[in-house]
C-alpha positions, 0 to 999 in steps of 0.5 A: 381736787383735794391736796392729799391726793397725788398729782402727776404732771399731764404729757404734752407734745408738739404739733407741728405745721407748713401752712402755705401765704397765697403768695406762694412763701411758706410758713411754719406754725408749732402749738403744744397739745395735751395728750387727750387720754391724760387728761382725767377733767374738763371741768378743770382745763384752764387758758389764761389770756393777758390783754394789752391793756393788763401789760400795758399797767403792768410796765407802767406800773415796773416804771413807777416802781423801778 
């Protein structure tokens, strides 16, 4: 997308679910989802995922540099 084009934020909403465990206890889950009809280009979706090794490296660098 060119820098000269105007961009607007995509709206989202919270989805809440109640799940029941095998022992009968309830678990509450929540997640944020994008309203699909507002997302124009599905090829540009991005979901960052941090691995444990990356997190450890950042903590180590922070400790070294205080």
